[in-house]
Legacy VTK file of the C-alpha trace (Angstrom):
# vtk DataFile Version 3.0
C-alpha trace
ASCII
DATASET POLYDATA
POINTS 278 float
-74.091 -126.705 -10.573
-72.760 -126.783 -14.176
-75.038 -129.644 -15.189
-74.026 -131.767 -18.169
-76.634 -133.115 -20.576
-77.059 -136.917 -20.616
-75.310 -137.336 -23.970
-72.304 -135.495 -22.527
-71.990 -137.336 -19.230
-72.562 -140.754 -20.843
-69.568 -140.066 -23.100
-67.546 -139.283 -19.966
-68.709 -142.556 -18.421
-67.537 -144.484 -21.485
-64.168 -142.687 -21.316
-63.925 -143.646 -17.637
-64.690 -147.277 -18.462
-61.912 -147.352 -21.052
-59.528 -145.826 -18.507
-60.384 -148.501 -15.917
-59.731 -151.352 -18.358
-56.383 -149.920 -19.484
-55.157 -148.915 -16.000
-52.009 -150.525 -14.584
-52.291 -153.274 -11.979
-50.620 -151.145 -9.314
-52.891 -148.147 -9.793
-56.013 -150.320 -9.928
-55.151 -152.082 -6.670
-54.161 -148.904 -4.810
-57.310 -147.047 -5.833
-59.513 -150.047 -5.007
-57.802 -150.552 -1.643
-58.416 -146.964 -0.606
-62.006 -147.081 -1.862
-62.740 -150.152 0.250
-61.093 -148.655 3.320
-62.875 -145.305 2.949
-66.331 -146.766 2.373
-65.836 -149.119 5.324
-65.057 -146.195 7.605
-68.192 -144.429 6.375
-70.215 -147.564 7.191
-68.786 -147.617 10.723
-69.659 -143.925 11.007
-73.261 -144.512 9.897
-73.800 -147.485 12.233
-72.413 -145.418 15.125
-74.891 -142.647 14.314
-77.768 -145.137 14.143
-76.910 -146.642 17.530
-76.292 -143.342 19.301
-79.354 -141.543 17.928
-81.727 -144.466 17.470
-82.632 -142.909 14.105
-81.642 -144.978 11.027
-82.488 -142.031 8.796
-79.707 -139.985 10.418
-77.110 -142.594 9.487
-78.497 -142.829 5.951
-78.358 -139.060 5.491
-74.698 -138.903 6.555
-73.315 -142.183 5.132
-72.830 -140.743 1.601
-69.951 -138.592 2.900
-67.654 -141.614 2.445
-68.873 -142.319 -1.085
-68.399 -138.693 -2.098
-64.902 -138.596 -0.584
-63.666 -141.679 -2.400
-65.010 -140.660 -5.810
-63.706 -137.107 -5.523
-60.300 -138.672 -4.774
-60.514 -140.892 -7.865
-60.774 -144.256 -6.084
-62.694 -147.254 -7.471
-65.471 -149.440 -6.078
-66.434 -152.807 -7.524
-70.018 -151.591 -7.873
-68.782 -148.687 -9.999
-66.562 -150.644 -12.387
-69.375 -153.175 -12.868
-71.071 -150.364 -14.800
-68.175 -148.406 -16.292
-66.009 -151.145 -17.830
-68.749 -152.734 -20.003
-69.591 -149.325 -21.475
-66.192 -149.212 -23.175
-66.800 -152.687 -24.614
-70.231 -151.820 -25.961
-68.722 -148.689 -27.519
-65.954 -150.802 -29.146
-63.107 -148.715 -27.727
-59.724 -149.790 -29.172
-57.764 -152.169 -26.934
-60.735 -152.945 -24.682
-61.594 -156.637 -24.349
-63.800 -158.713 -22.077
-60.630 -160.228 -20.669
-59.592 -156.708 -19.685
-63.013 -156.102 -18.109
-62.787 -159.277 -15.988
-59.201 -158.428 -15.042
-60.341 -155.014 -13.818
-63.230 -156.497 -11.845
-60.969 -159.082 -10.214
-58.339 -156.528 -9.209
-60.919 -154.077 -7.859
-62.625 -156.839 -5.852
-59.247 -157.803 -4.368
-58.324 -154.211 -3.544
-61.745 -153.367 -2.093
-61.694 -156.463 0.098
-58.185 -155.763 1.397
-59.070 -152.139 2.189
-62.357 -153.019 3.895
-60.657 -155.795 5.885
-57.983 -153.369 7.070
-60.630 -150.966 8.344
-62.540 -153.868 9.906
-59.471 -154.857 11.925
-58.803 -151.275 13.014
-62.427 -150.736 14.030
-62.499 -154.048 15.926
-59.543 -152.744 17.966
-61.418 -149.466 18.462
-64.649 -151.162 19.611
-62.876 -153.485 22.105
-60.000 -151.366 23.439
-57.488 -153.548 21.644
-59.493 -156.793 22.161
-59.202 -156.362 25.933
-62.881 -155.645 26.685
-66.252 -156.825 25.325
-67.429 -154.920 22.228
-68.956 -151.494 22.739
-72.646 -150.961 22.007
-71.815 -150.195 18.369
-69.590 -153.286 18.138
-72.362 -155.470 19.551
-74.757 -154.029 16.974
-72.344 -154.948 14.188
-71.946 -158.488 15.507
-75.733 -158.921 15.563
-76.052 -157.514 12.056
-73.644 -160.143 10.775
-75.816 -162.932 12.159
-79.120 -161.446 10.957
-77.902 -160.906 7.407
-76.385 -164.378 6.934
-78.182 -166.978 9.031
-81.303 -164.822 8.929
-81.430 -165.324 5.159
-80.367 -168.980 5.418
-83.574 -169.763 7.315
-85.496 -169.183 4.080
-83.242 -171.339 1.882
-83.408 -170.523 -1.831
-85.924 -167.749 -1.187
-83.454 -166.115 1.208
-80.643 -166.358 -1.366
-82.934 -164.813 -3.994
-83.848 -162.015 -1.574
-80.179 -161.098 -1.088
-79.660 -161.182 -4.862
-82.592 -158.814 -5.420
-81.402 -156.494 -2.645
-78.016 -156.483 -4.367
-79.648 -155.560 -7.684
-81.599 -152.708 -6.136
-78.496 -151.550 -4.310
-76.329 -151.136 -7.379
-79.131 -149.554 -9.344
-78.817 -146.724 -6.828
-75.060 -146.888 -6.152
-74.180 -146.898 -9.854
-76.530 -143.940 -10.262
-74.294 -142.280 -7.674
-71.301 -143.138 -9.876
-73.095 -141.421 -12.752
-73.636 -138.460 -10.441
-69.880 -138.029 -10.177
-69.862 -137.229 -13.914
-73.111 -135.291 -14.129
-71.618 -131.944 -13.115
-68.337 -130.089 -13.502
-68.469 -128.521 -10.031
-67.660 -130.216 -6.728
-70.957 -129.141 -5.167
-72.904 -130.454 -8.154
-71.130 -133.800 -8.042
-71.716 -134.156 -4.302
-75.439 -133.389 -4.549
-75.889 -135.798 -7.467
-73.995 -138.577 -5.654
-75.640 -137.993 -2.281
-79.263 -138.695 -3.216
-79.126 -142.299 -4.520
-76.547 -143.364 -1.913
-78.761 -142.126 0.909
-81.667 -144.091 -0.571
-79.739 -147.375 -0.833
-78.403 -147.166 2.720
-81.725 -146.352 4.357
-83.484 -149.165 2.476
-80.834 -151.656 3.744
-79.992 -152.909 0.270
-76.952 -155.183 0.012
-73.667 -153.564 -1.095
-70.791 -155.977 -1.681
-68.048 -153.592 -0.538
-69.877 -152.366 2.575
-70.422 -156.031 3.443
-66.682 -156.690 3.081
-66.408 -154.516 6.187
-69.554 -155.405 8.122
-69.179 -159.171 8.192
-65.442 -159.513 8.920
-65.934 -156.947 11.700
-68.858 -158.957 13.065
-66.749 -162.136 13.050
-63.912 -160.387 14.898
-66.404 -159.164 17.499
-67.892 -162.567 18.207
-70.721 -162.850 15.697
-72.118 -166.387 15.797
-71.722 -167.360 12.142
-68.890 -168.666 9.946
-66.815 -167.339 7.076
-68.632 -169.830 4.852
-71.983 -168.439 6.003
-70.790 -164.954 5.143
-69.694 -165.808 1.617
-72.558 -168.124 0.608
-75.398 -166.370 2.409
-74.325 -162.823 1.642
-71.231 -161.897 -0.371
-71.754 -164.190 -3.377
-75.420 -163.327 -4.083
-74.727 -159.680 -3.265
-71.879 -159.443 -5.789
-74.001 -161.117 -8.466
-76.976 -158.876 -7.694
-74.754 -155.777 -7.756
-73.429 -156.838 -11.160
-76.840 -157.473 -12.719
-78.470 -154.394 -11.217
-75.704 -152.002 -12.204
-75.262 -153.319 -15.738
-78.970 -153.497 -16.597
-80.720 -150.695 -14.720
-77.959 -148.113 -15.125
-75.238 -148.878 -17.678
-77.276 -150.539 -20.416
-80.219 -148.155 -20.075
-78.109 -144.994 -20.270
-75.965 -146.340 -23.109
-78.896 -147.530 -25.205
-80.800 -144.246 -25.091
-78.080 -141.575 -24.799
-75.042 -143.046 -26.579
-76.937 -145.097 -29.166
-79.972 -142.909 -29.690
-82.443 -144.231 -32.239
-83.377 -142.014 -35.198
-86.251 -139.666 -34.569
-89.579 -140.515 -36.138
-90.201 -138.733 -39.404
-93.448 -136.907 -39.800
-95.112 -137.542 -43.151
-96.735 -134.827 -45.157
-100.431 -134.517 -44.420
-102.814 -135.647 -47.101
-104.176 -132.718 -49.078
-107.680 -133.229 -50.309
-108.769 -131.197 -53.292
-112.435 -130.374 -53.399
-114.224 -131.534 -56.524
LINES 1 279
278 0 1 2 3 4 5 6 7 8 9 10 11 12 13 14 15 16 17 18 19 20 21 22 23 24 25 26 27 28 29 30 31 32 33 34 35 36 37 38 39 40 41 42 43 44 45 46 47 48 49 50 51 52 53 54 55 56 57 58 59 60 61 62 63 64 65 66 67 68 69 70 71 72 73 74 75 76 77 78 79 80 81 82 83 84 85 86 87 88 89 90 91 92 93 94 95 96 97 98 99 100 101 102 103 104 105 106 107 108 109 110 111 112 113 114 115 116 117 118 119 120 121 122 123 124 125 126 127 128 129 130 131 132 133 134 135 136 137 138 139 140 141 142 143 144 145 146 147 148 149 150 151 152 153 154 155 156 157 158 159 160 161 162 163 164 165 166 167 168 169 170 171 172 173 174 175 176 177 178 179 180 181 182 183 184 185 186 187 188 189 190 191 192 193 194 195 196 197 198 199 200 201 202 203 204 205 206 207 208 209 210 211 212 213 214 215 216 217 218 219 220 221 222 223 224 225 226 227 228 229 230 231 232 233 234 235 236 237 238 239 240 241 242 243 244 245 246 247 248 249 250 251 252 253 254 255 256 257 258 259 260 261 262 263 264 265 266 267 268 269 270 271 272 273 274 275 276 277
């Protein structure tokens, strides 16, 4: 597996964060677009498996194939750069600024959304035979999911909004751990195994992932889901993005950086008292 020690892979994560901040606009958008499109296709794949088998665990086990593909190809998810870019700032890398961090986040959000929306449109055509028939069983499931995870939360008001936020936090704790997994080994098999585990966990637990939702909810709207674009943004995307940000930065980025990049000095052991008998 060629496992790297934490101090080694955290340094690679900081290097990656610096690279994201300094990347050109064109490269950032292209990589984000393809990440959004790829992850969206993996979400469609997992929902299809769930519907056809009736076993949510089957979809969760196989969903990580999309995540592994996009990271092996060097594409970027918003949930990943939420963790990577701040690392370069905390490490005081030359040329890295908070303005550069926010620029990167904005471009990746834009690219992810465009890519996921493209896949949503293509899959809506697929599920309806070019919008000429009612949605297939999988399409109907997606439409229902859109309603349940917007208006379903709205029924609880502020408590519903807080629930989405917390699900977003828990999601990116796991997803960003998958991003770390991409750096934890020097072999393809090692990277895939390390990425697979936390991504499977997040998907099975139905945590809220901002980029997956960029596919699920537009698809649901195209297939007749009974909710609005405003419902989608306020009762899902906004709290999910904020939860993803807080969860990834605190549970993953800050924790790894504070203990493996900025390790505190070891405790010194004093000399034992030597008593001399009278």
